[in-house]
PDB file of the backbone (N, CA, C, O) and the ligand in Angstrom, with CONECT records:
HET     ZN  A 101       1
ATOM      1  N   MET A   1     -85.131 116.807  68.061  1.00  0.00           N
ATOM      2  CA  MET A   1     -85.689 115.539  67.768  1.00  0.00           C
ATOM      3  C   MET A   1     -84.737 114.821  66.798  1.00  0.00           C
ATOM      4  O   MET A   1     -84.305 115.427  65.818  1.00  0.00           O
ATOM      5  N   ALA A   2     -84.422 113.628  67.029  1.00  0.00           N
ATOM      6  CA  ALA A   2     -83.527 112.776  66.384  1.00  0.00           C
ATOM      7  C   ALA A   2     -84.337 112.361  65.039  1.00  0.00           C
ATOM      8  O   ALA A   2     -85.555 112.199  64.972  1.00  0.00           O
ATOM      9  N   GLU A   3     -83.391 112.224  63.976  1.00  0.00           N
ATOM     10  CA  GLU A   3     -83.916 111.851  62.623  1.00  0.00           C
ATOM     11  C   GLU A   3     -83.999 110.466  62.436  1.00  0.00           C
ATOM     12  O   GLU A   3     -82.958 109.808  62.399  1.00  0.00           O
ATOM     13  N   LEU A   4     -85.109 109.925  62.311  1.00  0.00           N
ATOM     14  CA  LEU A   4     -85.225 108.578  62.181  1.00  0.00           C
ATOM     15  C   LEU A   4     -85.066 108.164  60.692  1.00  0.00           C
ATOM     16  O   LEU A   4     -85.718 108.733  59.817  1.00  0.00           O
ATOM     17  N   ARG A   5     -84.185 107.157  60.416  1.00  0.00           N
ATOM     18  CA  ARG A   5     -83.983 106.653  59.165  1.00  0.00           C
ATOM     19  C   ARG A   5     -84.030 105.063  59.292  1.00  0.00           C
ATOM     20  O   ARG A   5     -83.714 104.487  60.333  1.00  0.00           O
ATOM     21  N   TRP A   6     -84.457 104.404  58.127  1.00  0.00           N
ATOM     22  CA  TRP A   6     -84.667 103.048  58.126  1.00  0.00           C
ATOM     23  C   TRP A   6     -83.236 102.295  57.879  1.00  0.00           C
ATOM     24  O   TRP A   6     -82.462 102.511  56.947  1.00  0.00           O
ATOM     25  N   CYS A   7     -83.097 101.462  58.824  1.00  0.00           N
ATOM     26  CA  CYS A   7     -81.809 100.746  58.815  1.00  0.00           C
ATOM     27  C   CYS A   7     -82.103  99.454  58.002  1.00  0.00           C
ATOM     28  O   CYS A   7     -82.962  98.657  58.380  1.00  0.00           O
ATOM     29  N   SER A   8     -81.384  99.272  56.901  1.00  0.00           N
ATOM     30  CA  SER A   8     -81.726  98.076  55.930  1.00  0.00           C
ATOM     31  C   SER A   8     -81.098  96.809  56.464  1.00  0.00           C
ATOM     32  O   SER A   8     -81.250  95.779  55.808  1.00  0.00           O
ATOM     33  N   TRP A   9     -80.433  96.783  57.550  1.00  0.00           N
ATOM     34  CA  TRP A   9     -79.721  95.633  58.153  1.00  0.00           C
ATOM     35  C   TRP A   9     -80.586  95.140  59.121  1.00  0.00           C
ATOM     36  O   TRP A   9     -80.869  93.953  58.957  1.00  0.00           O
ATOM     37  N   HIS A  10     -81.140  95.735  60.166  1.00  0.00           N
ATOM     38  CA  HIS A  10     -81.876  95.031  61.017  1.00  0.00           C
ATOM     39  C   HIS A  10     -83.390  95.412  60.785  1.00  0.00           C
ATOM     40  O   HIS A  10     -84.219  95.075  61.630  1.00  0.00           O
ATOM     41  N   GLN A  11     -83.736  96.056  59.741  1.00  0.00           N
ATOM     42  CA  GLN A  11     -85.108  96.387  59.449  1.00  0.00           C
ATOM     43  C   GLN A  11     -85.770  97.019  60.370  1.00  0.00           C
ATOM     44  O   GLN A  11     -86.867  96.563  60.693  1.00  0.00           O
ATOM     45  N   GLN A  12     -85.337  98.044  60.920  1.00  0.00           N
ATOM     46  CA  GLN A  12     -86.083  98.981  61.797  1.00  0.00           C
ATOM     47  C   GLN A  12     -85.555 100.314  61.644  1.00  0.00           C
ATOM     48  O   GLN A  12     -84.511 100.629  61.074  1.00  0.00           O
ATOM     49  N   HIS A  13     -86.510 101.167  62.296  1.00  0.00           N
ATOM     50  CA  HIS A  13     -85.958 102.731  62.025  1.00  0.00           C
ATOM     51  C   HIS A  13     -84.852 102.947  63.347  1.00  0.00           C
ATOM     52  O   HIS A  13     -84.925 102.376  64.435  1.00  0.00           O
ATOM     53  N   ALA A  14     -83.983 103.781  62.981  1.00  0.00           N
ATOM     54  CA  ALA A  14     -83.071 104.036  64.005  1.00  0.00           C
ATOM     55  C   ALA A  14     -82.448 105.564  63.941  1.00  0.00           C
ATOM     56  O   ALA A  14     -82.119 106.058  62.862  1.00  0.00           O
ATOM     57  N   ASP A  15     -82.335 106.164  65.013  1.00  0.00           N
ATOM     58  CA  ASP A  15     -82.044 107.578  65.019  1.00  0.00           C
ATOM     59  C   ASP A  15     -80.488 107.904  64.795  1.00  0.00           C
ATOM     60  O   ASP A  15     -80.028 109.044  64.729  1.00  0.00           O
ATOM     61  N   ASP A  16     -79.738 106.685  64.688  1.00  0.00           N
ATOM     62  CA  ASP A  16     -78.436 107.041  64.405  1.00  0.00           C
ATOM     63  C   ASP A  16     -77.884 106.278  63.202  1.00  0.00           C
ATOM     64  O   ASP A  16     -76.736 105.835  63.153  1.00  0.00           O
ATOM     65  N   ALA A  17     -78.738 106.171  62.299  1.00  0.00           N
ATOM     66  CA  ALA A  17     -78.516 105.510  61.033  1.00  0.00           C
ATOM     67  C   ALA A  17     -77.763 106.561  60.307  1.00  0.00           C
ATOM     68  O   ALA A  17     -78.005 107.746  60.537  1.00  0.00           O
ATOM     69  N   VAL A  18     -76.889 106.212  59.467  1.00  0.00           N
ATOM     70  CA  VAL A  18     -76.154 107.130  58.426  1.00  0.00           C
ATOM     71  C   VAL A  18     -76.063 106.223  57.159  1.00  0.00           C
ATOM     72  O   VAL A  18     -76.177 104.997  57.152  1.00  0.00           O
ATOM     73  N   LEU A  19     -75.812 107.130  55.966  1.00  0.00           N
ATOM     74  CA  LEU A  19     -75.710 106.453  54.791  1.00  0.00           C
ATOM     75  C   LEU A  19     -74.449 105.715  54.671  1.00  0.00           C
ATOM     76  O   LEU A  19     -73.375 106.151  55.086  1.00  0.00           O
ATOM     77  N   VAL A  20     -74.617 104.535  54.067  1.00  0.00           N
ATOM     78  CA  VAL A  20     -73.485 103.690  53.684  1.00  0.00           C
ATOM     79  C   VAL A  20     -73.497 103.118  52.320  1.00  0.00           C
ATOM     80  O   VAL A  20     -74.575 102.801  51.816  1.00  0.00           O
ATOM     81  N   ALA A  21     -72.367 102.960  51.676  1.00  0.00           N
ATOM     82  CA  ALA A  21     -72.381 102.453  50.332  1.00  0.00           C
ATOM     83  C   ALA A  21     -72.267 100.949  50.425  1.00  0.00           C
ATOM     84  O   ALA A  21     -71.418 100.402  51.130  1.00  0.00           O
ATOM     85  N   VAL A  22     -73.223 100.246  49.629  1.00  0.00           N
ATOM     86  CA  VAL A  22     -73.121  98.837  49.532  1.00  0.00           C
ATOM     87  C   VAL A  22     -72.855  98.199  48.195  1.00  0.00           C
ATOM     88  O   VAL A  22     -73.664  98.409  47.291  1.00  0.00           O
ATOM     89  N   ALA A  23     -71.847  97.471  47.988  1.00  0.00           N
ATOM     90  CA  ALA A  23     -71.749  96.952  46.686  1.00  0.00           C
ATOM     91  C   ALA A  23     -72.488  95.577  46.612  1.00  0.00           C
ATOM     92  O   ALA A  23     -72.079  94.527  47.107  1.00  0.00           O
ATOM     93  N   GLU A  24     -73.549  95.744  45.968  1.00  0.00           N
ATOM     94  CA  GLU A  24     -74.276  94.362  46.109  1.00  0.00           C
ATOM     95  C   GLU A  24     -73.962  93.507  44.991  1.00  0.00           C
ATOM     96  O   GLU A  24     -72.932  92.850  45.148  1.00  0.00           O
ATOM     97  N   VAL A  25     -74.608  93.335  43.848  1.00  0.00           N
ATOM     98  CA  VAL A  25     -74.317  92.366  42.840  1.00  0.00           C
ATOM     99  C   VAL A  25     -73.081  92.837  42.149  1.00  0.00           C
ATOM    100  O   VAL A  25     -72.719  94.001  42.324  1.00  0.00           O
ATOM    101  N   GLY A  26     -72.355  91.976  41.325  1.00  0.00           N
ATOM    102  CA  GLY A  26     -71.052  92.145  40.640  1.00  0.00           C
ATOM    103  C   GLY A  26     -71.400  93.351  39.689  1.00  0.00           C
ATOM    104  O   GLY A  26     -70.575  94.250  39.518  1.00  0.00           O
ATOM    105  N   SER A  27     -72.562  93.361  39.106  1.00  0.00           N
ATOM    106  CA  SER A  27     -72.830  94.409  38.043  1.00  0.00           C
ATOM    107  C   SER A  27     -73.455  95.583  38.562  1.00  0.00           C
ATOM    108  O   SER A  27     -74.292  95.417  39.450  1.00  0.00           O
ATOM    109  N   GLY A  28     -73.160  96.915  38.109  1.00  0.00           N
ATOM    110  CA  GLY A  28     -73.741  97.927  38.447  1.00  0.00           C
ATOM    111  C   GLY A  28     -73.018  98.627  39.749  1.00  0.00           C
ATOM    112  O   GLY A  28     -72.135  98.119  40.440  1.00  0.00           O
ATOM    113  N   PRO A  29     -73.608  99.899  39.905  1.00  0.00           N
ATOM    114  CA  PRO A  29     -72.777 100.558  41.073  1.00  0.00           C
ATOM    115  C   PRO A  29     -73.273 100.097  42.257  1.00  0.00           C
ATOM    116  O   PRO A  29     -74.244  99.339  42.273  1.00  0.00           O
ATOM    117  N   GLY A  30     -72.603 100.543  43.468  1.00  0.00           N
ATOM    118  CA  GLY A  30     -73.167 100.255  44.776  1.00  0.00           C
ATOM    119  C   GLY A  30     -74.459 101.025  45.059  1.00  0.00           C
ATOM    120  O   GLY A  30     -74.773 102.081  44.510  1.00  0.00           O
ATOM    121  N   ILE A  31     -75.191 100.351  46.008  1.00  0.00           N
ATOM    122  CA  ILE A  31     -76.535 100.820  46.376  1.00  0.00           C
ATOM    123  C   ILE A  31     -76.365 101.557  47.660  1.00  0.00           C
ATOM    124  O   ILE A  31     -75.775 101.071  48.625  1.00  0.00           O
ATOM    125  N   MET A  32     -76.933 102.822  47.642  1.00  0.00           N
ATOM    126  CA  MET A  32     -77.016 103.609  48.980  1.00  0.00           C
ATOM    127  C   MET A  32     -78.089 103.072  49.929  1.00  0.00           C
ATOM    128  O   MET A  32     -79.271 102.883  49.639  1.00  0.00           O
ATOM    129  N   ARG A  33     -77.437 102.836  51.226  1.00  0.00           N
ATOM    130  CA  ARG A  33     -78.481 102.472  52.187  1.00  0.00           C
ATOM    131  C   ARG A  33     -78.122 103.089  53.609  1.00  0.00           C
ATOM    132  O   ARG A  33     -76.993 103.513  53.860  1.00  0.00           O
ATOM    133  N   TYR A  34     -79.168 103.106  54.516  1.00  0.00           N
ATOM    134  CA  TYR A  34     -78.749 103.360  55.753  1.00  0.00           C
ATOM    135  C   TYR A  34     -78.588 102.340  56.729  1.00  0.00           C
ATOM    136  O   TYR A  34     -79.272 101.316  56.721  1.00  0.00           O
ATOM    137  N   ALA A  35     -77.733 102.578  57.544  1.00  0.00           N
ATOM    138  CA  ALA A  35     -77.308 101.528  58.795  1.00  0.00           C
ATOM    139  C   ALA A  35     -77.129 102.238  59.868  1.00  0.00           C
ATOM    140  O   ALA A  35     -76.600 103.347  59.790  1.00  0.00           O
ATOM    141  N   CYS A  36     -77.565 101.680  61.119  1.00  0.00           N
ATOM    142  CA  CYS A  36     -77.385 102.196  62.255  1.00  0.00           C
ATOM    143  C   CYS A  36     -76.032 101.974  62.745  1.00  0.00           C
ATOM    144  O   CYS A  36     -75.235 101.284  62.108  1.00  0.00           O
ATOM    145  N   ARG A  37     -75.725 102.560  63.912  1.00  0.00           N
ATOM    146  CA  ARG A  37     -74.265 102.529  64.424  1.00  0.00           C
ATOM    147  C   ARG A  37     -74.044 100.977  64.826  1.00  0.00           C
ATOM    148  O   ARG A  37     -72.960 100.437  64.604  1.00  0.00           O
ATOM    149  N   ARG A  38     -75.198 100.236  65.468  1.00  0.00           N
ATOM    150  CA  ARG A  38     -74.758  98.759  65.844  1.00  0.00           C
ATOM    151  C   ARG A  38     -74.438  97.954  64.654  1.00  0.00           C
ATOM    152  O   ARG A  38     -73.516  97.141  64.589  1.00  0.00           O
ATOM    153  N   CYS A  39     -75.295  98.250  63.690  1.00  0.00           N
ATOM    154  CA  CYS A  39     -75.125  97.324  62.316  1.00  0.00           C
ATOM    155  C   CYS A  39     -73.875  97.741  61.692  1.00  0.00           C
ATOM    156  O   CYS A  39     -73.163  96.903  61.137  1.00  0.00           O
ATOM    157  N   ARG A  40     -73.552  98.981  61.742  1.00  0.00           N
ATOM    158  CA  ARG A  40     -72.216  99.278  61.033  1.00  0.00           C
ATOM    159  C   ARG A  40     -71.068  98.603  61.698  1.00  0.00           C
ATOM    160  O   ARG A  40     -70.084  98.281  61.032  1.00  0.00           O
ATOM    161  N   VAL A  41     -71.142  98.367  62.999  1.00  0.00           N
ATOM    162  CA  VAL A  41     -70.161  97.641  63.821  1.00  0.00           C
ATOM    163  C   VAL A  41     -70.243  96.190  63.494  1.00  0.00           C
ATOM    164  O   VAL A  41     -69.218  95.548  63.262  1.00  0.00           O
ATOM    165  N   VAL A  42     -71.493  95.621  63.465  1.00  0.00           N
ATOM    166  CA  VAL A  42     -71.584  94.167  63.336  1.00  0.00           C
ATOM    167  C   VAL A  42     -71.247  93.767  61.759  1.00  0.00           C
ATOM    168  O   VAL A  42     -70.728  92.671  61.547  1.00  0.00           O
ATOM    169  N   PHE A  43     -71.473  94.449  60.916  1.00  0.00           N
ATOM    170  CA  PHE A  43     -71.262  94.222  59.492  1.00  0.00           C
ATOM    171  C   PHE A  43     -70.052  94.928  59.029  1.00  0.00           C
ATOM    172  O   PHE A  43     -69.793  94.728  57.842  1.00  0.00           O
ATOM    173  N   ALA A  44     -69.278  95.674  59.648  1.00  0.00           N
ATOM    174  CA  ALA A  44     -68.155  96.430  59.221  1.00  0.00           C
ATOM    175  C   ALA A  44     -68.491  97.278  58.142  1.00  0.00           C
ATOM    176  O   ALA A  44     -67.865  97.256  57.082  1.00  0.00           O
ATOM    177  N   LEU A  45     -69.491  98.056  58.372  1.00  0.00           N
ATOM    178  CA  LEU A  45     -69.919  98.970  57.215  1.00  0.00           C
ATOM    179  C   LEU A  45     -69.340 100.296  57.339  1.00  0.00           C
ATOM    180  O   LEU A  45     -69.170 100.806  58.446  1.00  0.00           O
ATOM    181  N   VAL A  46     -68.976 100.976  56.066  1.00  0.00           N
ATOM    182  CA  VAL A  46     -68.098 102.359  56.209  1.00  0.00           C
ATOM    183  C   VAL A  46     -69.264 103.317  55.938  1.00  0.00           C
ATOM    184  O   VAL A  46     -69.912 103.247  54.894  1.00  0.00           O
ATOM    185  N   PRO A  47     -69.512 104.194  56.880  1.00  0.00           N
ATOM    186  CA  PRO A  47     -70.377 105.190  56.620  1.00  0.00           C
ATOM    187  C   PRO A  47     -69.909 106.487  55.602  1.00  0.00           C
ATOM    188  O   PRO A  47     -68.733 106.849  55.580  1.00  0.00           O
ATOM    189  N   LEU A  48     -70.805 107.048  54.887  1.00  0.00           N
ATOM    190  CA  LEU A  48     -70.370 107.934  53.974  1.00  0.00           C
ATOM    191  C   LEU A  48     -70.583 109.374  54.536  1.00  0.00           C
ATOM    192  O   LEU A  48     -70.256 110.336  53.841  1.00  0.00           O
ATOM    193  N   GLU A  49     -71.120 109.544  55.770  1.00  0.00           N
ATOM    194  CA  GLU A  49     -71.481 110.749  56.565  1.00  0.00           C
ATOM    195  C   GLU A  49     -70.379 110.584  57.841  1.00  0.00           C
ATOM    196  O   GLU A  49     -70.006 109.511  58.315  1.00  0.00           O
ATOM    197  N   PRO A  50     -69.977 111.884  58.251  1.00  0.00           N
ATOM    198  CA  PRO A  50     -69.219 111.788  59.573  1.00  0.00           C
ATOM    199  C   PRO A  50     -70.042 111.253  60.568  1.00  0.00           C
ATOM    200  O   PRO A  50     -71.269 111.336  60.527  1.00  0.00           O
ATOM    201  N   ASP A  51     -69.381 110.680  61.504  1.00  0.00           N
ATOM    202  CA  ASP A  51     -70.113 109.976  62.580  1.00  0.00           C
ATOM    203  C   ASP A  51     -69.593 110.529  63.920  1.00  0.00           C
ATOM    204  O   ASP A  51     -69.711 109.882  64.961  1.00  0.00           O
ATOM    205  N   ASP A  52     -69.034 111.701  63.870  1.00  0.00           N
ATOM    206  CA  ASP A  52     -68.353 112.093  65.346  1.00  0.00           C
ATOM    207  C   ASP A  52     -69.256 113.106  66.013  1.00  0.00           C
ATOM    208  O   ASP A  52     -68.870 113.794  66.959  1.00  0.00           O
ATOM    209  N   GLY A  53     -70.427 113.176  65.512  1.00  0.00           N
ATOM    210  CA  GLY A  53     -71.381 114.207  66.247  1.00  0.00           C
ATOM    211  C   GLY A  53     -71.002 115.649  66.096  1.00  0.00           C
ATOM    212  O   GLY A  53     -71.734 116.501  66.598  1.00  0.00           O
ATOM    213  N   ARG A  54     -69.971 115.976  65.476  1.00  0.00           N
ATOM    214  CA  ARG A  54     -69.767 117.507  65.331  1.00  0.00           C
ATOM    215  C   ARG A  54     -70.688 118.211  64.337  1.00  0.00           C
ATOM    216  O   ARG A  54     -70.656 119.441  64.299  1.00  0.00           O
ATOM    217  N   ASP A  55     -71.473 117.559  63.562  1.00  0.00           N
ATOM    218  CA  ASP A  55     -72.105 118.282  62.613  1.00  0.00           C
ATOM    219  C   ASP A  55     -73.660 118.119  62.930  1.00  0.00           C
ATOM    220  O   ASP A  55     -74.487 118.320  62.040  1.00  0.00           O
ATOM    221  N   ARG A  56     -73.987 117.796  64.058  1.00  0.00           N
ATOM    222  CA  ARG A  56     -75.384 117.545  64.333  1.00  0.00           C
ATOM    223  C   ARG A  56     -76.084 118.976  64.599  1.00  0.00           C
ATOM    224  O   ARG A  56     -77.003 119.350  63.872  1.00  0.00           O
ATOM    225  N   GLY A  57     -75.624 119.736  65.642  1.00  0.00           N
ATOM    226  CA  GLY A  57     -76.183 120.879  65.942  1.00  0.00           C
ATOM    227  C   GLY A  57     -77.581 120.884  66.270  1.00  0.00           C
ATOM    228  O   GLY A  57     -78.356 121.705  65.779  1.00  0.00           O
ATOM    229  N   ASP A  58     -77.956 119.924  67.148  1.00  0.00           N
ATOM    230  CA  ASP A  58     -79.369 119.818  67.645  1.00  0.00           C
ATOM    231  C   ASP A  58     -79.640 120.352  68.894  1.00  0.00           C
ATOM    232  O   ASP A  58     -80.607 119.861  69.475  1.00  0.00           O
ATOM    233  N   GLY A  59     -78.957 121.339  69.518  1.00  0.00           N
ATOM    234  CA  GLY A  59     -79.303 121.770  70.711  1.00  0.00           C
ATOM    235  C   GLY A  59     -77.940 121.810  71.672  1.00  0.00           C
ATOM    236  O   GLY A  59     -77.726 122.669  72.527  1.00  0.00           O
ATOM    237  N   GLY A  60     -77.245 120.919  71.410  1.00  0.00           N
ATOM    238  CA  GLY A  60     -75.989 120.843  72.240  1.00  0.00           C
ATOM    239  C   GLY A  60     -76.190 120.080  73.554  1.00  0.00           C
ATOM    240  O   GLY A  60     -75.343 120.155  74.444  1.00  0.00           O
ATOM    241  N   CYS A  61     -77.187 119.421  73.670  1.00  0.00           N
ATOM    242  CA  CYS A  61     -77.430 118.648  74.937  1.00  0.00           C
ATOM    243  C   CYS A  61     -76.939 117.246  74.911  1.00  0.00           C
ATOM    244  O   CYS A  61     -77.649 116.291  75.225  1.00  0.00           O
ATOM    245  N   ASP A  62     -75.651 117.147  74.512  1.00  0.00           N
ATOM    246  CA  ASP A  62     -75.038 115.751  74.307  1.00  0.00           C
ATOM    247  C   ASP A  62     -74.485 115.240  75.542  1.00  0.00           C
ATOM    248  O   ASP A  62     -73.367 115.589  75.921  1.00  0.00           O
ATOM    249  N   ASP A  63     -75.142 114.505  76.132  1.00  0.00           N
ATOM    250  CA  ASP A  63     -74.732 113.823  77.463  1.00  0.00           C
ATOM    251  C   ASP A  63     -74.136 112.491  77.355  1.00  0.00           C
ATOM    252  O   ASP A  63     -73.640 111.876  78.299  1.00  0.00           O
ATOM    253  N   SER A  64     -74.215 112.079  76.132  1.00  0.00           N
ATOM    254  CA  SER A  64     -73.868 110.508  75.997  1.00  0.00           C
ATOM    255  C   SER A  64     -72.724 110.495  74.850  1.00  0.00           C
ATOM    256  O   SER A  64     -72.949 110.203  73.675  1.00  0.00           O
ATOM    257  N   ALA A  65     -71.610 110.814  75.316  1.00  0.00           N
ATOM    258  CA  ALA A  65     -70.329 110.682  74.441  1.00  0.00           C
ATOM    259  C   ALA A  65     -70.147 109.403  73.937  1.00  0.00           C
ATOM    260  O   ALA A  65     -70.352 108.503  74.752  1.00  0.00           O
ATOM    261  N   THR A  66     -69.834 109.092  72.872  1.00  0.00           N
ATOM    262  CA  THR A  66     -69.660 107.802  72.203  1.00  0.00           C
ATOM    263  C   THR A  66     -68.213 107.826  71.657  1.00  0.00           C
ATOM    264  O   THR A  66     -67.964 108.205  70.512  1.00  0.00           O
ATOM    265  N   ASN A  67     -67.376 107.451  72.431  1.00  0.00           N
ATOM    266  CA  ASN A  67     -65.848 107.489  71.845  1.00  0.00           C
ATOM    267  C   ASN A  67     -65.504 105.946  71.620  1.00  0.00           C
ATOM    268  O   ASN A  67     -64.502 105.488  72.170  1.00  0.00           O
ATOM    269  N   GLU A  68     -66.148 105.303  70.986  1.00  0.00           N
ATOM    270  CA  GLU A  68     -65.872 103.963  70.946  1.00  0.00           C
ATOM    271  C   GLU A  68     -64.702 103.772  69.878  1.00  0.00           C
ATOM    272  O   GLU A  68     -64.647 104.512  68.896  1.00  0.00           O
ATOM    273  N   PRO A  69     -63.814 102.811  70.085  1.00  0.00           N
ATOM    274  CA  PRO A  69     -62.736 102.525  69.131  1.00  0.00           C
ATOM    275  C   PRO A  69     -63.253 102.237  67.704  1.00  0.00           C
ATOM    276  O   PRO A  69     -64.284 101.597  67.494  1.00  0.00           O
ATOM    277  N   ARG A  70     -62.462 102.755  66.736  1.00  0.00           N
ATOM    278  CA  ARG A  70     -62.864 102.513  65.410  1.00  0.00           C
ATOM    279  C   ARG A  70     -62.569 101.123  64.915  1.00  0.00           C
ATOM    280  O   ARG A  70     -61.544 100.531  65.253  1.00  0.00           O
ATOM    281  N   HIS A  71     -63.427 100.632  64.152  1.00  0.00           N
ATOM    282  CA  HIS A  71     -63.175  99.253  63.565  1.00  0.00           C
ATOM    283  C   HIS A  71     -62.684  99.484  62.102  1.00  0.00           C
ATOM    284  O   HIS A  71     -63.364 100.128  61.303  1.00  0.00           O
ATOM    285  N   SER A  72     -61.605  98.992  61.816  1.00  0.00           N
ATOM    286  CA  SER A  72     -61.081  99.217  60.433  1.00  0.00           C
ATOM    287  C   SER A  72     -60.972  97.941  59.675  1.00  0.00           C
ATOM    288  O   SER A  72     -60.556  97.945  58.517  1.00  0.00           O
TER     289      SER A  72
HETATM  290 ZN    ZN A 101     -79.396  98.545  62.191  1.00  0.00          ZN2+
END
């Protein structure tokens, strides 16, 4: 079962959301929030967790390889 996390960008739960660092206001440290894959691409967010699927270990029935080119 995929882990649902709240995507702070499109304001819905997503099973592919990962932690990203957000530098919000000029003062204070960045805020940790979760963003799904789509929002990471749209908003050019940098994940703090690996996103290549090698750390999932959720059964190994991965039939949807996502080898999208990286946005830098
Ligand atoms: Zn999202």
